[in-house]
N, C-alpha and C positions, 0 to 999 in steps of 0.2 A: 504494500500500500504506500501511497505517496507520503513523504515526510512533509507535513503541512502544519503550520502553527495554527492554534485555535485563536480566532479573533475575539477580543473582548468587545462588549457592547460599546465601550468608549471608542475603540478603534473604528467600529462600524459608523458611529456618529461622525467621527472626524473625517472618514473617507467620503461620506455623503456631503459633508460641509465643503470639502475640497472639490468634489464633483459639481456641486451647485455653483461654486464660485467660478469654476472654469467655464460654465455655461453662461456666466454673466447674471446669475440669479441672486436676488437679495435674500431669499429664503426658500426652503423646501417645505412643503406641507405633505405629511404622510398620513394617509387615512385608511388604507386597507388593513384588515386584521393581521395578515401575515407580515406585512412590512412593519407594522407597529411592534409585533412580536420580535422581529429581526433586530430592532433597535432598542427595545426596552426589556425583553424577556417576558412581557405580559401580552397574552392574546385576549383581546376584548370579545365580548358577546354583543355584536352590533345589531341593534334593533332600531328603535326610533331615535336613540340618543347619539350625540356626536362624540367621537373619539378622534384624537389626532396627535401627531408629533410635529412640532415646528422646529426646524433646524436652521439656525442663522448665526453669523459671527457675533452679533450683539447679545446673544443669549438664547439658548434653545429651551424648549418646554414640552411637557407631555400634558395633554388636556383630557380629562375624563369626567364623567358624571360623579357626583359626590358618593353615590353608593359603591363606586369602584375605587375610591381613593385609597383604601387599604391594600389594594392589589398592585400598586406601583411603588411600594416601598423599596423594592430591589432594583428599580430602574437606575441607570447611571446617574451619578451625582451631578453631572453637567446639565441634566434636565431639571428645570424648575417644575414643581408640581402645581398644576392649576386644576381646580375642580369647580363644579357649578351645581347648583341645586335645581329642583323642579320648576322654579320660577323662570329659568333660562333655558334656551335651546342650545347653549354652548357657543353660539356664533359671536356674541359680544366678547366673550373670553378669548376666542380665537383671534378676532380682530385686534384685541389688545395685545396679544402675543406677537402679532405681525406689525405693530405700530412702527412706522418709519420705513417699512419695506415697500417697494413698488412691484418689481417682477418676482412672482412667487411660482416656483415649480410645483406642480400637482400631479397626483396619480390620476390622469385624465380618464382612465378606464374604470375608476372607482368613485371618485368624488361626484356626488349626485348633483343634478342640474340645479336644483333649488339652492343648495349651499354655494355652488359656484356663482350663480347669479347674485346672491346676497353679498359675496365678497367683491365681485366686480362693481356692484352698485355703491360700495363705500370706497372705491378707488384703487383696488388691487388689480394688477395685470396678471392673469393666470396663464402659465406657460406649461405645455405638456412636458412631463418629466418621468413618466412611467419607465421609459427605457433606461434612464439614469439609475433609478432605484433597482430595477431588475439587473442592470449591469453589475451591480454589487452582489445581489443575492444569487446570481447564477453560479458564481465561483464559490463552491462550498469549501469550508475549512475542514480540518481533520475531525473536529467534534461533530460537525453536521453530517459528514460522511458516515461516521460511526453510528450516529442516531438513525440514519436511513438504513444502515446495515441491520441494526437491532429491529427496526420495524419490519424489514424483509424476513428476518428470522421468525418473527411472530407470524407473519402472513404465510410463510411456507409451512409452518406447523399447522396453521388453520387449513391450508389446502390438503395436507395429509389427512387431517381429521375429516374434512368434508368428503374425501374419497372413501374413507372407512364407513361413513354414514350413508353412502350411496347404495341403496338397495331398491330393487323394483318395488314400486308402490309408494315410495317416499314422495311427499308433495313438494313441489318446487319452492313455494314461498315458505313452507315450514322448515325446509333445509336451510334456506338463506337466513331465516330468523335464528335457527340454532347456531349457525356458524357466527353470525354477528354477536349473539349473546356470549359465545365462548371467547371471541376476540376481546370483548369489553371486560369480561371477567379477568382476562390476563393483563388488563391495564390500558387497553386502547381507549383513547378519548373520543375517537370517531372510527367508524368501520363501515365499509360499503361492499358487502359481498354481492356478486352478481353471477349466480350459478344458474345456467339456463339449460333446459333439457330439449333434445331433439330439434324439431323445427323452430322452437323458440330461440335457439342459439343462432339462428340465421339473422337475428336482429341484435347487433352487439350491445345496445343499451336498452334491451327489452325489460319490462317489469316482470319479476318472478310472480307466477300466478298459481292457480289450483291444479295445474297439470301434474299427473303422477309419472314417475320414472318408469320406462318400459324397456323390456329386452330389445336390444338393437339400437337404443338411443346413443347418440353422441352427446356428451356433456361438456360445455365450455364453462370453466370455473375461473372467474376474474375476482380476486380478493384484494382489497386495499384496506389499510388501517393506519391510524395516526398514533404514534407512541412517542411520548416525550417531545411533542411538538412537530415531529417529522413523519412523513408518509413513506410506506412501502407499498408496492403495487405489483402483483405477479398474476400471471394467467397460465393455467395448464388445462389439458383436455383428457377426457376419459371416454370409454365406451362401456356399455353394459353387454358383456359377452364379447366375442371376437369381433374386431372392427370390420365394417363393410369395406368393399373396395374403394368407395368414395372416401371414407374416413381415413383409410390408410394412405391413399394418394394425396389427399388434401393436407394431412399432417406432414408428409414428406416435403411437399412444396413449401409449406410455411416454415418448417424447420430449416430448409435451405435458405429461405428468404431472411430469417432471423440471423443466421450465421453471416450472411453477406452484409446485412445492415450493421451488425456488431463490428465487423471488420472495417467498415467505413467510418465508424465513430472515432475520428481522430481530431486533435486540436487543429483549428484553422479551417476545418471542413464545414461548409454551410449545411444546415439541416436538410435542405432539399436533396443533397447528394446521398444522405443516409436513406431518405425516403426512396430515391431512385434506385438504390441498390436492392431494396426489397421489392419495389413495385415491378421492376422488369421481370423478376422471377415469378411473382404471383400472377401478374397480368398475362404472362405467357401460358398459364394454365387456366384460361378463361372457361374451358368446359367444366371445370370443377366449381366455379362460382365467381362472385364479384369481389372487387377490392373496394371497400366502403370507407376507408380512413387512411390517414398517413401512417408513418412508421412509429410514431409515438410523440413524446413530449418530455419536457424537463419536469422534475419532481423535487420536492423539498418541504418547505413550510406549507406549500399548497400541493394538492394532489395533481393538479394540472397547472403548470406555470410555463412561461416562455423560456426558451424557444420551443416552438412546435415543429415537429419533423414532417413538414408538408411541402408540396412543390413550390410554394411562394416564399419559403424561408431562405433568405440569401445571406444573412449575417453569419460570419464564421464562428464556430463554436470555440469557447475558451477551454483551456485545461481545467479540470475539476468540476465541469458541469456534470450533473447526474441526470441521466435520461432513462425513460422507459423505452424499450425497443420491442414493439409488439405487432408484427405483421399478422394479418388474418385473411381468411377467405371464407365466403358465405354463400351458401346455396339455398335460395328460398324454398321452403317446404321440406328441406332436408336437415340443415344444421349449419354450424359454424365451427371453424378451427382457428384458434389464436394462441400464440405463444408469446409470453411477456416476461422480460427480466429488467431489473434496474441496473444501470451500467454507468460507471464513472469514466469520463473521457480523460485519458492520460497519454503522455508522449510514448509510453511503453506499450500502448494498446489498451483496449477496453478492459476495465476491471469489473467483473460481475459480482454483485453484492448478495447473491444467494447461491446455494449449491443444490437446489432442488432439481432432480433430473427432468429433462424435457420430454421424456417418453410418453407415449399415448397409453394411459393406464387402462387396463382391463379390470373393471371392478366386479366382474363375474355376473352371473344371472341366476 
């Protein structure tokens, strides 16, 4: 594994301050749950109340509702603590923290329109800066990589158990609920099992329903869980009884596509090249089904975060990005095969964060 220093929260704040200054910004306003957690160690529960971090040379601050004031005690000392009661919506406090600033960088894909308009109406110029924030978050330090590895260890054990619980007659939504319950019992703060049977697996994001598992089914099991703030996300496939010719052939194609995409995951390579490496293999087997998505996405504090491994992704990947690489092929009315691992981009080649075999599991009948 890479020898990487673990960044302190203070270092992250300083890097964002430098990045904002290089852009000519007077301040940066951070509002997404994950970016707030990245800078403070505190992940808010955002509903109607405002949460934010203001980063500026004149003095930075974290702004939270009064009921969350006790949860920011461990935030960096460089952040002033600002809280507000139910008589406020938090925007006057935010404007106060930004006093004197003109150009303010914001996470434009998160800051809601009403709040953006309120800030503009009192004279602030809002500048898109999501890419600046993600430019810091995409390069994981050693501690972040280790947390993702631990999440993957939990998820792969969840997959093993899911396959043990796959018996003809088990109900799709009941199995998903059982797996989610087990993941949460082990400490996951969030979990998204997506275990689909037979023809349902032809829809990669289908909702688990009342369908019972039957002999001859293909099962596509996509499990993700958040542990200690970071996500792991793996997918494996099984059959009930010996695989059909379609299942065996589709699995082989997807296995080859994943191997090619993994090999392409090098520093400096744009995401579209990783997607192309798997796409040319899967699309060449069009008789087996359709290609419905890209090769994957980055993962960390969010289960899906930029960069996304799709044909339009032109930015070069930095070292220490952590990606899901998950080619798939889907045949309507028959099923779907997808294989997914979480991979660290390194100069020495991709480092896979799990050791769960990719084999097509026969769960018996």
